C-alpha distance (Angstrom), angle and dihedral (degrees) to the residues before:
residue distance angle dihedral
X1 . . .
X2 3.83 . .
X3 3.77 113.0 .
X4 3.82 117.8 -121.7
X5 3.79 114.2 -105.9
X6 3.87 120.3 -116.8
X7 3.84 89.0 -102.7
X8 3.76 92.4 54.2
X9 3.81 92.3 49.2
X10 3.81 89.5 52.7
X11 3.77 91.0 52.9
X12 3.82 93.8 47.7
X13 3.79 94.0 47.3
X14 3.75 90.6 48.6
X15 3.81 93.9 54.2
X16 3.83 92.3 42.6
X17 3.78 93.7 51.9
X18 3.77 103.2 34.2
X19 3.82 100.4 47.4
X20 3.76 106.8 122.9
X21 3.79 131.7 -165.9
X22 3.78 94.2 -130.3
X23 3.80 135.9 114.6
X24 3.80 130.3 49.1
X25 3.80 123.7 -74.8
X26 3.75 137.8 -173.2
X27 3.74 134.2 166.8
X28 3.78 94.8 -91.9
X29 3.73 92.3 51.6
X30 3.85 92.4 50.3
X31 3.80 89.7 49.7
X32 3.78 90.0 51.2
X33 3.74 91.1 50.2
X34 3.84 92.6 49.6
X35 3.76 95.1 45.7
X36 3.77 89.9 52.8
X37 3.80 89.0 51.5
X38 3.82 95.9 44.2
X39 3.92 88.6 52.2
X40 3.77 94.9 69.2
X41 3.78 124.1 93.8
X42 3.79 123.0 -79.4
X43 3.79 90.7 12.5
X44 3.86 102.3 142.0
X45 3.83 90.9 114.0
X46 3.79 95.4 52.9
X47 3.92 98.8 72.6
X48 3.81 88.0 46.8
X49 3.80 89.4 56.1
X50 3.83 91.0 45.8
X51 3.79 93.8 54.8
X52 3.83 91.7 41.0
X53 3.85 88.5 54.7
X54 3.78 92.0 53.9
X55 3.80 91.3 50.5
X56 3.81 89.5 52.2
X57 3.75 89.3 58.7
X58 3.78 98.7 39.5
X59 3.79 104.3 42.3
X60 3.83 94.1 69.7
X61 3.86 92.9 51.3
X62 3.83 110.5 33.4
X63 3.77 118.0 85.5
X64 3.86 90.8 -139.4
X65 3.82 88.9 67.7
X66 3.76 96.9 45.6
X67 3.83 109.0 139.7
X68 3.82 90.2 6.5
X69 3.81 127.7 121.1
X70 3.71 132.2 -148.9
X71 3.85 114.4 -130.2
X72 3.78 116.0 -131.3
X73 3.84 114.3 -102.6
X74 3.78 112.2 -90.8
X75 3.77 125.4 -145.7
X76 3.80 110.7 -99.3
X77 3.77 91.0 -126.7
X78 3.83 92.4 55.1
X79 3.76 115.4 125.0
X80 3.78 91.9 -147.7
X81 3.77 103.8 150.3
X82 3.76 93.3 -161.9
X83 3.81 95.8 61.8
X84 3.81 115.6 111.2
X85 3.78 98.4 -179.8
X86 3.83 148.1 -20.2
X87 3.82 93.9 -76.0
X88 3.68 124.9 28.8
X89 3.79 133.9 -170.4
X90 3.85 116.2 -165.8
X91 3.76 135.4 -169.0
X92 3.82 121.8 -115.6
X93 3.78 85.1 -101.7
X94 3.82 87.9 61.0
X95 3.76 95.5 -110.2
X96 3.80 121.8 138.3
X97 3.82 110.9 -101.8
X98 3.75 107.9 165.6
X99 3.84 128.7 11.1
X100 3.83 132.1 -168.4
X101 3.71 123.8 -163.8
X102 3.78 119.0 -174.8
X103 3.83 127.2 -157.3
X104 3.78 121.3 -164.0
X105 3.81 116.4 -137.6
X106 3.75 90.7 -24.5
X107 3.90 119.5 126.7
X108 3.81 113.9 -128.5
X109 3.81 117.3 -113.8
X110 3.79 142.2 163.6
X111 3.78 92.6 -88.2
X112 3.80 91.3 61.7
X113 3.79 90.5 49.6
X114 3.84 90.5 49.1
X115 3.84 89.1 54.2
X116 3.78 89.2 56.0
X117 3.78 90.2 53.0
X118 3.78 91.6 50.9
X119 3.77 91.9 46.1
X120 3.77 94.3 52.1
X121 3.76 102.1 32.2
X122 3.86 93.4 112.1
X123 3.79 97.4 35.9
X124 3.81 125.0 66.5
X125 3.82 110.1 -131.9
X126 3.81 122.9 178.2
X127 3.80 97.8 -148.8
X128 3.81 136.8 4.4
X129 3.77 121.8 -168.0
X130 3.81 120.3 -162.4
X131 3.74 110.4 -171.2
X132 3.84 133.9 178.6
X133 3.74 138.5 -163.9
X134 3.77 88.7 -145.1
X135 3.78 103.3 125.3
X136 3.80 101.1 -116.1
X137 3.78 96.3 22.5
X138 3.79 93.7 -126.4
X139 3.85 134.4 48.2
X140 3.80 90.0 -114.8
X141 3.80 143.0 -25.9
X142 3.81 91.8 -87.7
X143 3.81 91.3 59.0
X144 3.72 91.3 45.2
X145 3.78 92.6 54.4
X146 3.79 90.4 45.5
X147 3.83 93.0 51.5
X148 3.79 93.3 46.5
X149 3.91 91.4 50.7
X150 3.81 89.1 49.6
X151 3.83 90.9 49.1
X152 3.82 89.3 52.9
X153 3.83 90.6 51.9
X154 3.85 89.5 51.7
X155 3.78 91.1 48.0
X156 3.77 89.7 54.9
X157 3.75 97.6 44.0
X158 3.82 103.4 32.5
X159 3.76 103.6 24.3
X160 3.80 94.6 -132.0
X161 3.79 117.8 131.2
X162 3.79 109.1 -137.8
X163 3.79 120.7 -174.6
X164 3.80 118.8 -166.4
X165 3.73 115.2 -167.2
X166 3.77 149.0 138.0
X167 3.82 114.3 -86.7
X168 3.81 96.0 -127.7
X169 3.77 92.6 53.4
X170 3.76 89.2 48.4
X171 3.86 92.2 48.1
X172 3.78 89.7 50.2
X173 3.80 91.6 52.0
X174 3.85 95.0 47.5
X175 3.81 94.3 44.1
X176 3.82 89.2 63.3
X177 3.81 87.1 70.1
X178 3.73 92.6 56.7
X179 3.86 116.7 89.4
X180 3.83 97.5 -166.3
X181 3.82 112.8 41.8
X182 3.74 90.8 -169.5
X183 3.78 88.0 64.7
X184 3.83 88.5 63.2
X185 3.71 93.2 48.2
X186 3.78 90.4 48.8
X187 3.81 91.5 49.8
X188 3.80 92.4 47.6
X189 3.78 91.8 50.1
X190 3.81 93.1 47.1
X191 3.79 90.8 47.6
X192 3.81 92.9 50.2
X193 3.79 90.1 53.4
X194 3.87 92.4 46.1
X195 3.75 92.6 47.8
X196 3.82 92.4 48.5
X197 3.74 87.9 59.6
X198 3.80 98.0 44.5
X199 3.80 100.7 41.9
X200 3.86 140.5 22.5
X201 3.81 94.0 -123.3
X202 3.84 99.1 86.0
X203 3.82 107.0 60.4
X204 3.80 131.4 -163.8
X205 3.81 90.0 -103.7
X206 3.78 89.7 58.6
X207 3.79 89.3 55.3
X208 3.79 91.7 44.3
X209 3.86 91.0 52.9
X210 3.77 91.6 47.3
X211 3.83 88.9 50.7
X212 3.79 89.3 53.6
X213 3.79 91.6 49.7
X214 3.87 92.0 49.1
X215 3.79 88.6 52.1
X216 3.77 93.1 47.0
X217 3.79 91.2 55.2
X218 3.81 96.1 42.1
X219 3.79 97.8 -106.2
X220 3.81 98.0 115.7
X221 3.72 131.6 47.1
X222 3.81 113.4 -104.3
X223 3.80 93.2 -142.7
X224 3.79 112.9 121.7
């Protein structure tokens, strides 16, 4: 693992120490902030961290996840053969329960759904989300209808519940279960910093951009 430069360490320490619970937030503002962050280059890891941060908050409080555990984020380049997706929730018996796979700027289609079926054919999984940052989720309405029909066929024949959706729509839905939106922003910020130290996927310019966004929305001191 390549060590962070001195400049990078200064940026990370600044965000970690100066983050303030000030300002006003609502779901639309959070989505604006995230979309601005996702729009920068080499950002495929960022939506993964956003969804992971929500799971961290919701798993302890939602009944669906009672006696379930959230697996730590894995590095994308990991050769772990037991990984089913980007985010994984397991039972106490160490069985996969809910999986999330996230595509960046890739429209969802039947081939991606078929890959899920192949990946999980020997392992019972209750629910599998495949999400994308592609603006409309699907190339067109015809594709969306075809994918949803295919998913229904799989549900009937295999029993796995596959949900294909755009990531912003999914974030909007999950954020409704969070009482304090600042809790999510803090979790996302902390996970960005942690991931930048544990992998090479979150770069210093990702942290810099998020710092700018936090300042823009009144969530970080503007002092230099």
